[in-house]
N, C-alpha and C positions, 0 to 999 in steps of 0.2 A: 638579476642585478638591477639596481636602481639607476634611473637616468635623470634624477632631480638635480637642480642647481643648488639646492639647499645644503648647508653644512651646519653641523652641531658638534660641540665637544661632548665628551662622555659625561661630564658633570650635568650638562643641560639635559641629556637623554635620561640619566638616572633620576633627575628631579621630575621630569615629565612622567616617568613610569612609576614614581614613588618607590624606587628600588634602592637596594643597598649597594654602594659602589665599592669594589675592591680594586685598587690600582690607581693609576693616574687620572685625575679629573680633566686633563687638558688635551687628551688625544682627540684630534679632529676626525670626524666621521662624515663621509660624503655619499654614503649609500648603504644598501642592504644586500647581502648575498647569502647563499647557502654555506653551510660549514665546509663543504668540499670545495666550492668554487669562488668564495668571496675574495675580493682583492684586498690589498693591505691598507686601503682607505675605507673599508666597509665594515659594518657590524653584522654579526650573525645572531640567530636565535636558536637556542638549544632547549627543546621541550621534551625530548625523548632520550632515554638512557643510552640507546644504541649509538647516538651521535657524540657522546661524551669523549670517547677515545679519539675521535676524529679531530677534536680540538687541538691536540698536540701537533698535528701536521697541517692544520689550517693556516691560511695566510691572513685570516680576518684580523682586523685591528682590535676588536673587542667583541664581547658576546653578552647576550642577555640569557640567563639560565633560570630554570625553575629551582626553587629552594629545596625541594625534596630529592634532587639528584645528587648522587655521589660523584663529585666532580674533582678532577685533578687540578693542581695548581691554584687552589682557592686562595692561597696566601701570596701568590705571585703578584708582583707589581709590574712585570714586563708587559703584560697585555691586560687591560681592564676587564673586569667581570661585573655585570649588573645583575644582582640576585633579586628575583621577584617571586611572588607566590605561584604564579602560573605564566610561564614564558609564552605559551601558545596564545593566551589572551593578551599578553603584553605585545605580541607581534602586531596586533591590529593597530596599536598606537604607534609602534615603530614605523610601520608601513605608511601610516598617515603623515608622519613627519616628512617622508621623502616622496610623497605622492606628487607626480607632475600635474600641473594644471591641465584639466581636460579641454581639448579644443571644442569650441562651441560657435555656432553662427553668431553674427552680430545681432544686437537688439534690433527688432523690427522685422520686416518682411523682405526676404531676398528678392531681387528683381526677377528672377526666373520662377519664383513660386506663384501659385494661383490661389487666391482667397475669394470665395464667393461674396458678393456684396451683402448678403444677408447673414454671413458668419460674423461672430464676435471674437476678435483677437485683441487681447490686452496689449497696451502700449509697451509693456516690459517683456513680452514674449519674444522668443528668438525663433524665427521661421526660416529654415535653411533652403538651399538650392533645390528646385524642382519638387518642392512640397506642394500638395494640394489640400485645401480645406474647403469642404463643401457647405452647402446651404444649411443655415441653422446651427452649425457647430459653434461651440463655445470653448475658447482657449484662454485659460486664466493666466495670471501674472507669473512671470519667470518660467513659464513652460518652455522647454527646448525641443524643437522638432528638427532632427537632423535630415540630411539630404534624402530625398525620395520618399519621405513619409506620406501616407495617404490617409486622410481623415474624411470619412464619409459624412453624410448629412446627419445633423442633430446629435452628433457626438459631444460629450462633455469631458474636458480634461482639466483636472484640478491643478492648483498652483504648485510650482517647483517640480513638476513631473518632467521626465526626460525620455523621449522616444528616439532611439538610435535609427540608423539608416534603414530605409525600406520597410519599416513597420506599417501595418495596415490595421486601422480601427474601423470596423464596419458600422453601419447606420444604427443610431440610437443607443449605442453602448456608452458606458460611463466609466471613466478612470478618476480615482480620487487624487489626493495630494501626495506629492513626493513618490509617485509611482515611477519605476524604472523599467523600460522595455528595451531589451538588447536587440541587435539587428534581426530583422525579418520576423519578429513576433507578429502573429495575426490574431486579432480578437474579434469575435462576433461572426465567425463563419457558420454556415448551416451545420446542424448536427447530422450525423450519419444515420438517417432513418429511412428505410425502404421496406416494402412488403410486396410479396408476389401479386401480380395482377390476377384477379379471380378468374379471368378468362385465358390466363396463360400468356398474356401479351407483355412479357417483360416484368419490370418492377415499377411499383408506384412510389413516388417520393413524398415523404411527409414534409409539408411546409413548416418552417421554423419561424415563428412570429415573435419570439421572445427577445431578450437582450442579454447583455453581460454587464455585471457591476464588479469592478476591481476597486477594492477599498484602499484607504491610505497606506503608504509605506510598503506596498507590495513590490517585489522585484521579479521579473520574468526573463528567463534566459533565452538565448538566440534560437530562432526557428521553432519556438513553442507555439502551440495553437490552443485557443480556448473557444469552444463552440457556444453559440447563443442558445437560449432555451427554446424548446419546441413551443412552449408558451410559458410565461413567467420568466425567471431570471437565473442565469448561471452566476454564482457568487464566489469571488475569491476574497477571503477574509483579511482583515487588517494585519499587516506585518508578515504575511506569508511570503516565502521565497521559493520560486520554482526554477529549476535548472534548465539547461538547454534541451531541446528536442523532446519536450513533454507534450502530451495530448490530454486535454481536459474536455470530456464529452458534455453534451447538452444537459442542462438542468443540474449539473453537479453543484454542490455547496461545500466549499472548502473553508474550514474554520480559521481562526486567528493564529498567527505565529507558527504555522506549519512549515516544514522543510521537505521539499520534494525533489529528489535527485534525478539526474538525466535519464532519458529514455523511458520514463514511467508513463503509463497510459491508463486513463480512467474511462470506463464506459459511462453511458448516460445515467443521470440521477444518482450518482454516488454521493454519499454524505460523509465528509471527513470532519471530525471534531477539532477542537483547539489543541495546539501544541503537539501535533502528531508528526513523527519522523518517518519518512518513507525513503528507502534506499533506491539505488539505481535499477532501472528496468523492471519495476514492479507493475504488474497488471491487475486491475480490479474490475470484476464483473459488474454488470448493471444492477442498480438498486441496492448495493451493499452499503452498510453503515460501519464506519470505523470510529471507535470511541475516543474521547479526549485522552491525550497523553500516550496513545498507543505507538508502537514502533513496528515497522515492517522491514524485514531484511531484504537486501538487494536480490533481485531475480524472483521474488515471491509472486505466486499467482493466487489472488484472493477470491474465493468463491463463496464465502460465508461471512456473516457479520463478525467484527472484531470488538471485543469488550474494552472499556476504558482501561488504560494502563497496561494492556497486554502486549507482549512481544511475540510476533509470529514470523516464521521462516518457511521456506520451501515451496514446492510446486506439486500439488496444491498446498497453500500455506496452512500451517498448524502451529500450536503453541511451541515456542522455541525449544523448551526442554524435551518435549515429545519428538520433535523433528530431529534434534541432535541424537537422541537415542536410536531413532530409525536409521539415520546415516551411519552410526557406529555399527549397527547390526548388519547393514548392507555390506559394509567393508569386510565383514567376516564371512560372507556367503561363499566366495570362491574356495576358501579352505574347507568350509563345511561341506560343500558339494564333493570335493575330493575325498574327504573322510568317508562320506556315505558311499561313494563309488568303491573305495577300497574295501569297506565292510561288505559290500555286495559281492565282491570277488573273494571274500574270505581272507583278505590280507589283514595283518595286524599292524 
Protein backbone atom coordinates (compact mmCIF):
# COMPACT_ATOMS: atom_id res chain seq x y z
CA UNK A 1 0.00 0.00 0.00
CA UNK A 2 1.41 3.38 -0.97
CA UNK A 3 2.05 6.19 1.51
CA UNK A 4 2.68 9.00 -0.97
CA UNK A 5 0.88 12.34 -0.67
CA UNK A 6 0.57 12.50 -4.47
CA UNK A 7 -2.83 12.15 -6.15
CA UNK A 8 -3.69 11.61 -9.82
CA UNK A 9 -6.90 11.03 -11.70
CA UNK A 10 -7.31 8.03 -13.98
CA UNK A 11 -6.93 10.15 -17.11
CA UNK A 12 -3.52 11.40 -15.95
CA UNK A 13 -2.36 7.88 -15.14
CA UNK A 14 -3.57 6.51 -18.48
CA UNK A 15 -1.72 9.28 -20.31
CA UNK A 16 1.45 8.60 -18.32
CA UNK A 17 1.24 4.90 -19.19
CA UNK A 18 0.17 5.54 -22.79
CA UNK A 19 -2.68 3.13 -22.09
CA UNK A 20 -6.27 2.87 -23.29
CA UNK A 21 -8.75 4.03 -20.65
CA UNK A 22 -12.13 2.35 -20.20
CA UNK A 23 -14.42 4.15 -17.76
CA UNK A 24 -14.34 7.49 -15.99
CA UNK A 25 -11.29 9.72 -16.51
CA UNK A 26 -11.91 11.61 -13.27
CA UNK A 27 -11.54 8.98 -10.55
CA UNK A 28 -8.96 10.24 -8.03
CA UNK A 29 -6.21 7.76 -7.13
CA UNK A 30 -4.15 8.19 -3.96
CA UNK A 31 -1.98 5.08 -3.93
CA UNK A 32 -1.29 1.56 -5.17
CA UNK A 33 -2.40 -1.75 -3.66
CA UNK A 34 -2.67 -5.44 -4.44
CA UNK A 35 -5.85 -6.65 -6.07
CA UNK A 36 -6.83 -8.39 -2.80
CA UNK A 37 -5.96 -5.59 -0.37
CA UNK A 38 -6.26 -2.28 -2.25
CA UNK A 39 -8.35 0.46 -0.67
CA UNK A 40 -11.13 2.22 -2.57
CA UNK A 41 -8.80 5.15 -3.31
CA UNK A 42 -6.03 2.99 -4.79
CA UNK A 43 -5.20 1.55 -8.17
CA UNK A 44 -4.08 -2.04 -8.65
CA UNK A 45 -2.06 -3.76 -11.36
CA UNK A 46 -3.17 -7.07 -12.92
CA UNK A 47 -0.51 -8.77 -15.02
CA UNK A 48 -1.43 -12.40 -14.39
CA UNK A 49 -4.52 -14.35 -15.45
CA UNK A 50 -5.11 -15.81 -12.00
CA UNK A 51 -5.87 -12.33 -10.58
CA UNK A 52 -8.57 -11.45 -13.11
CA UNK A 53 -11.40 -13.06 -11.19
CA UNK A 54 -10.29 -11.33 -7.98
CA UNK A 55 -11.10 -8.00 -9.60
CA UNK A 56 -14.82 -8.60 -9.05
CA UNK A 57 -14.42 -8.61 -5.26
CA UNK A 58 -11.55 -6.10 -5.09
CA UNK A 59 -12.07 -2.70 -3.44
CA UNK A 60 -9.59 -1.04 -5.81
CA UNK A 61 -10.82 2.14 -7.50
CA UNK A 62 -9.19 1.24 -10.84
CA UNK A 63 -6.85 -1.28 -12.44
CA UNK A 64 -4.03 -1.41 -14.95
CA UNK A 65 -4.28 -4.62 -16.98
CA UNK A 66 -2.35 -6.38 -19.71
CA UNK A 67 -3.98 -6.30 -23.12
CA UNK A 68 -3.76 -10.07 -23.66
CA UNK A 69 -5.76 -10.98 -20.54
CA UNK A 70 -9.35 -12.20 -20.82
CA UNK A 71 -10.83 -9.71 -18.43
CA UNK A 72 -14.37 -9.36 -17.01
CA UNK A 73 -16.21 -6.03 -17.05
CA UNK A 74 -14.13 -4.58 -19.87
CA UNK A 75 -17.09 -2.46 -20.96
CA UNK A 76 -17.98 -1.41 -17.43
CA UNK A 77 -17.80 2.27 -16.55
CA UNK A 78 -18.24 1.74 -12.80
CA UNK A 79 -14.49 1.26 -12.21
CA UNK A 80 -11.91 2.43 -14.72
CA UNK A 81 -9.55 0.02 -16.47
CA UNK A 82 -6.31 1.13 -18.12
CA UNK A 83 -5.22 -1.37 -20.78
CA UNK A 84 -1.51 -1.53 -21.61
CA UNK A 85 0.67 -3.98 -23.56
CA UNK A 86 2.43 -5.25 -20.42
CA UNK A 87 0.98 -4.45 -16.99
CA UNK A 88 4.03 -5.74 -15.14
CA UNK A 89 6.23 -3.30 -17.02
CA UNK A 90 3.66 -0.52 -16.50
CA UNK A 91 3.79 -1.22 -12.77
CA UNK A 92 7.24 0.38 -12.68
CA UNK A 93 5.77 3.67 -13.89
CA UNK A 94 2.76 3.42 -11.56
CA UNK A 95 4.99 2.88 -8.53
CA UNK A 96 7.19 5.79 -9.58
CA UNK A 97 4.14 8.06 -9.53
CA UNK A 98 3.48 7.31 -5.86
CA UNK A 99 7.07 6.84 -4.68
CA UNK A 100 7.61 8.82 -1.45
CA UNK A 101 10.62 11.07 -1.33
CA UNK A 102 13.58 9.17 0.12
CA UNK A 103 14.98 10.60 3.37
CA UNK A 104 18.54 11.79 2.84
CA UNK A 105 21.07 13.70 4.93
CA UNK A 106 21.42 17.42 4.38
CA UNK A 107 23.91 18.67 1.82
CA UNK A 108 27.31 18.90 3.46
CA UNK A 109 29.00 17.02 6.28
CA UNK A 110 27.03 16.15 9.41
CA UNK A 111 28.63 17.46 12.64
CA UNK A 112 29.13 13.91 13.95
CA UNK A 113 30.85 12.67 10.77
CA UNK A 114 34.65 12.48 10.43
CA UNK A 115 36.38 13.42 7.18
CA UNK A 116 40.17 13.17 6.94
CA UNK A 117 41.81 16.48 5.98
CA UNK A 118 43.31 14.79 2.92
CA UNK A 119 39.97 13.39 1.67
CA UNK A 120 38.09 15.16 -1.13
CA UNK A 121 34.36 15.60 -0.57
CA UNK A 122 32.34 17.51 -3.15
CA UNK A 123 30.33 20.47 -1.85
CA UNK A 124 27.10 18.87 -3.09
CA UNK A 125 27.69 15.52 -1.38
CA UNK A 126 25.53 14.50 1.60
CA UNK A 127 27.53 12.98 4.47
CA UNK A 128 25.27 11.67 7.22
CA UNK A 129 25.68 11.08 10.95
CA UNK A 130 28.68 9.09 12.22
CA UNK A 131 30.11 8.54 8.75
CA UNK A 132 33.89 8.28 8.42
CA UNK A 133 35.86 9.16 5.27
CA UNK A 134 39.55 8.32 5.45
CA UNK A 135 42.70 9.79 3.90
CA UNK A 136 42.81 10.17 0.14
CA UNK A 137 39.17 9.16 -0.43
CA UNK A 138 37.26 10.99 -3.16
CA UNK A 139 33.50 11.55 -2.84
CA UNK A 140 31.95 13.07 -5.96
CA UNK A 141 28.98 15.39 -6.40
CA UNK A 142 25.54 14.40 -5.11
CA UNK A 143 26.85 11.25 -3.44
CA UNK A 144 24.76 10.25 -0.40
CA UNK A 145 26.41 8.48 2.53
CA UNK A 146 23.82 7.49 5.10
CA UNK A 147 24.47 7.02 8.82
CA UNK A 148 27.38 4.85 9.86
CA UNK A 149 28.98 4.39 6.45
CA UNK A 150 32.73 3.69 6.56
CA UNK A 151 34.91 4.80 3.65
CA UNK A 152 38.49 3.58 3.91
CA UNK A 153 41.58 5.30 2.49
CA UNK A 154 41.90 6.06 -1.23
CA UNK A 155 38.36 4.94 -2.12
CA UNK A 156 36.67 6.63 -5.09
CA UNK A 157 32.88 7.05 -5.27
CA UNK A 158 31.31 8.45 -8.42
CA UNK A 159 28.55 11.04 -8.70
CA UNK A 160 24.95 10.32 -7.64
CA UNK A 161 25.83 7.09 -5.83
CA UNK A 162 23.91 6.21 -2.65
CA UNK A 163 25.34 4.13 0.20
CA UNK A 164 22.79 3.20 2.83
CA UNK A 165 23.41 2.75 6.54
CA UNK A 166 26.52 0.91 7.73
CA UNK A 167 28.02 0.09 4.35
CA UNK A 168 31.80 -0.44 4.38
CA UNK A 169 34.02 0.30 1.38
CA UNK A 170 37.54 -0.90 2.00
CA UNK A 171 40.79 0.77 0.91
CA UNK A 172 41.52 1.54 -2.75
CA UNK A 173 38.19 0.26 -4.08
CA UNK A 174 36.26 2.20 -6.69
CA UNK A 175 32.51 2.74 -7.18
CA UNK A 176 31.25 4.32 -10.38
CA UNK A 177 28.33 6.69 -10.92
CA UNK A 178 24.78 6.02 -9.72
CA UNK A 179 25.78 2.96 -7.70
CA UNK A 180 23.32 1.95 -4.98
CA UNK A 181 24.50 -0.08 -1.98
CA UNK A 182 21.78 -1.15 0.44
CA UNK A 183 22.43 -1.41 4.20
CA UNK A 184 25.49 -3.31 5.41
CA UNK A 185 27.04 -3.99 2.00
CA UNK A 186 30.77 -4.62 2.31
CA UNK A 187 33.10 -4.10 -0.64
CA UNK A 188 36.79 -4.94 -0.63
CA UNK A 189 37.06 -7.59 2.08
CA UNK A 190 39.91 -10.08 1.85
CA UNK A 191 39.20 -13.14 -0.24
CA UNK A 192 38.90 -16.51 1.48
CA UNK A 193 42.33 -17.91 0.70
CA UNK A 194 44.18 -20.35 2.96
CA UNK A 195 46.56 -23.28 2.56
CA UNK A 196 47.78 -25.82 5.11
CA UNK A 197 51.11 -24.93 6.71
CA UNK A 198 53.78 -27.28 5.31
CA UNK A 199 54.88 -28.12 8.84
CA UNK A 200 51.35 -28.69 10.08
CA UNK A 201 51.18 -25.44 12.05
CA UNK A 202 47.62 -24.47 11.11
CA UNK A 203 46.74 -22.49 8.01
CA UNK A 204 48.61 -19.93 5.95
CA UNK A 205 46.58 -16.92 4.83
CA UNK A 206 47.03 -15.53 1.32
CA UNK A 207 47.39 -11.74 1.36
CA UNK A 208 44.92 -10.02 -0.96
CA UNK A 209 46.50 -6.91 -2.45
CA UNK A 210 44.01 -6.26 -5.27
CA UNK A 211 40.93 -4.06 -5.39
CA UNK A 212 37.26 -4.00 -6.42
CA UNK A 213 35.79 -1.95 -9.27
CA UNK A 214 32.01 -1.47 -9.29
CA UNK A 215 30.97 0.13 -12.56
CA UNK A 216 28.16 2.63 -13.21
CA UNK A 217 24.49 1.88 -12.42
CA UNK A 218 25.15 -1.21 -10.30
CA UNK A 219 22.79 -1.98 -7.38
CA UNK A 220 23.87 -4.25 -4.52
CA UNK A 221 21.43 -5.67 -1.98
CA UNK A 222 21.67 -5.60 1.79
CA UNK A 223 24.40 -7.64 3.51
CA UNK A 224 26.08 -8.67 0.28
CA UNK A 225 29.86 -8.91 0.16
CA UNK A 226 32.35 -8.46 -2.69
CA UNK A 227 35.93 -9.57 -2.06
CA UNK A 228 38.99 -7.77 -3.39
CA UNK A 229 41.30 -9.47 -5.84
CA UNK A 230 44.18 -11.56 -4.58
CA UNK A 231 46.02 -9.42 -7.11
CA UNK A 232 44.29 -7.48 -9.86
CA UNK A 233 40.66 -6.44 -9.61
CA UNK A 234 37.28 -7.96 -8.85
CA UNK A 235 34.88 -6.33 -11.35
CA UNK A 236 31.11 -5.82 -11.25
CA UNK A 237 29.97 -4.72 -14.72
CA UNK A 238 27.81 -1.77 -15.58
CA UNK A 239 24.08 -2.10 -14.87
CA UNK A 240 24.33 -5.38 -12.95
CA UNK A 241 21.88 -5.91 -10.07
CA UNK A 242 22.83 -8.06 -7.08
CA UNK A 243 20.22 -9.13 -4.51
CA UNK A 244 20.57 -9.40 -0.72
CA UNK A 245 22.97 -11.79 1.00
CA UNK A 246 25.16 -12.57 -1.99
CA UNK A 247 28.88 -13.42 -1.89
CA UNK A 248 31.21 -12.54 -4.77
CA UNK A 249 34.66 -14.06 -4.32
CA UNK A 250 38.07 -12.62 -5.12
CA UNK A 251 38.94 -11.86 -8.75
CA UNK A 252 35.44 -12.59 -10.06
CA UNK A 253 34.49 -10.67 -13.18
CA UNK A 254 30.75 -10.08 -13.51
CA UNK A 255 29.58 -8.71 -16.87
CA UNK A 256 27.09 -5.99 -17.78
CA UNK A 257 23.37 -6.05 -16.96
CA UNK A 258 23.41 -9.31 -15.04
CA UNK A 259 20.73 -10.19 -12.46
CA UNK A 260 21.89 -12.20 -9.42
CA UNK A 261 19.21 -13.28 -6.92
CA UNK A 262 19.57 -13.62 -3.15
CA UNK A 263 21.83 -16.11 -1.37
CA UNK A 264 23.97 -16.80 -4.42
CA UNK A 265 27.66 -17.35 -3.86
CA UNK A 266 30.57 -17.31 -6.31
CA UNK A 267 33.97 -18.79 -5.56
CA UNK A 268 37.15 -17.04 -6.62
CA UNK A 269 37.93 -16.16 -10.24
CA UNK A 270 34.45 -16.87 -11.61
CA UNK A 271 33.75 -15.14 -14.92
CA UNK A 272 30.14 -14.20 -15.71
CA UNK A 273 29.30 -12.83 -19.17
CA UNK A 274 26.87 -10.06 -20.04
CA UNK A 275 23.07 -10.30 -19.56
CA UNK A 276 23.26 -13.45 -17.41
CA UNK A 277 20.29 -14.33 -15.15
CA UNK A 278 21.11 -16.19 -11.94
CA UNK A 279 18.37 -17.49 -9.62
CA UNK A 280 18.43 -17.58 -5.85
CA UNK A 281 20.91 -19.69 -3.86
CA UNK A 282 23.08 -20.56 -6.86
CA UNK A 283 26.59 -21.74 -6.03
CA UNK A 284 29.42 -21.50 -8.58
CA UNK A 285 32.76 -23.27 -8.14
CA UNK A 286 36.05 -21.44 -8.65
CA UNK A 287 37.40 -20.64 -12.12
CA UNK A 288 34.04 -21.34 -13.82
CA UNK A 289 32.98 -19.31 -16.86
CA UNK A 290 29.31 -18.57 -17.62
CA UNK A 291 28.66 -17.31 -21.14
CA UNK A 292 26.68 -14.26 -22.28
CA UNK A 293 22.91 -14.55 -21.96
CA UNK A 294 22.96 -17.78 -19.95
CA UNK A 295 20.40 -18.55 -17.22
CA UNK A 296 20.92 -20.54 -14.01
CA UNK A 297 17.89 -21.84 -12.13
CA UNK A 298 17.52 -21.26 -8.40
CA UNK A 299 19.47 -23.64 -6.17
CA UNK A 300 21.79 -24.77 -8.95
CA UNK A 301 25.32 -25.90 -8.19
CA UNK A 302 27.64 -25.06 -11.09
CA UNK A 303 30.82 -27.14 -11.40
CA UNK A 304 31.55 -26.79 -15.11
CA UNK A 305 31.53 -23.98 -17.68
CA UNK A 306 28.17 -22.80 -19.06
CA UNK A 307 27.92 -21.87 -22.74
CA UNK A 308 26.38 -18.63 -24.07
CA UNK A 309 22.58 -18.64 -24.01
CA UNK A 310 22.31 -21.97 -22.21
CA UNK A 311 19.86 -22.62 -19.36
CA UNK A 312 21.06 -24.92 -16.58
CA UNK A 313 19.27 -26.34 -13.54
CA UNK A 314 19.95 -28.70 -10.69
CA UNK A 315 22.70 -29.80 -8.36
CA UNK A 316 25.07 -30.37 -10.02
CA UNK A 317 23.72 -28.11 -12.74
CA UNK A 318 23.11 -29.48 -16.22
CA UNK A 319 21.17 -28.39 -19.31
CA UNK A 320 17.58 -27.65 -18.29
CA UNK A 321 15.94 -30.19 -20.58
CA UNK A 322 18.22 -33.00 -19.39
CA UNK A 323 17.73 -32.09 -15.74
CA UNK A 324 13.94 -32.01 -16.07
CA UNK A 325 13.98 -35.47 -17.66
CA UNK A 326 16.12 -36.73 -14.78
CA UNK A 327 13.70 -35.27 -12.24
CA UNK A 328 10.75 -36.88 -14.03
CA UNK A 329 12.53 -40.24 -14.01
CA UNK A 330 13.36 -39.96 -10.31
CA UNK A 331 9.69 -39.40 -9.47
CA UNK A 332 8.92 -42.75 -11.07
CA UNK A 333 11.52 -44.66 -9.03
CA UNK A 334 9.32 -45.60 -6.01
CA UNK A 335 6.73 -47.28 -8.23
CA UNK A 336 9.47 -48.93 -10.28
CA UNK A 337 11.10 -50.35 -7.14
CA UNK A 338 7.74 -51.75 -5.98
CA UNK A 339 7.16 -53.36 -9.39
CA UNK A 340 10.57 -55.03 -9.29
CA UNK A 341 9.95 -56.28 -5.74
CA UNK A 342 6.59 -57.77 -6.73
CA UNK A 343 8.13 -59.47 -9.75
CA UNK A 344 10.85 -60.92 -7.52
CA UNK A 345 8.15 -62.50 -5.37
CA UNK A 346 6.36 -63.86 -8.40
CA UNK A 347 3.41 -61.49 -7.97
CA UNK A 348 1.47 -60.25 -10.97
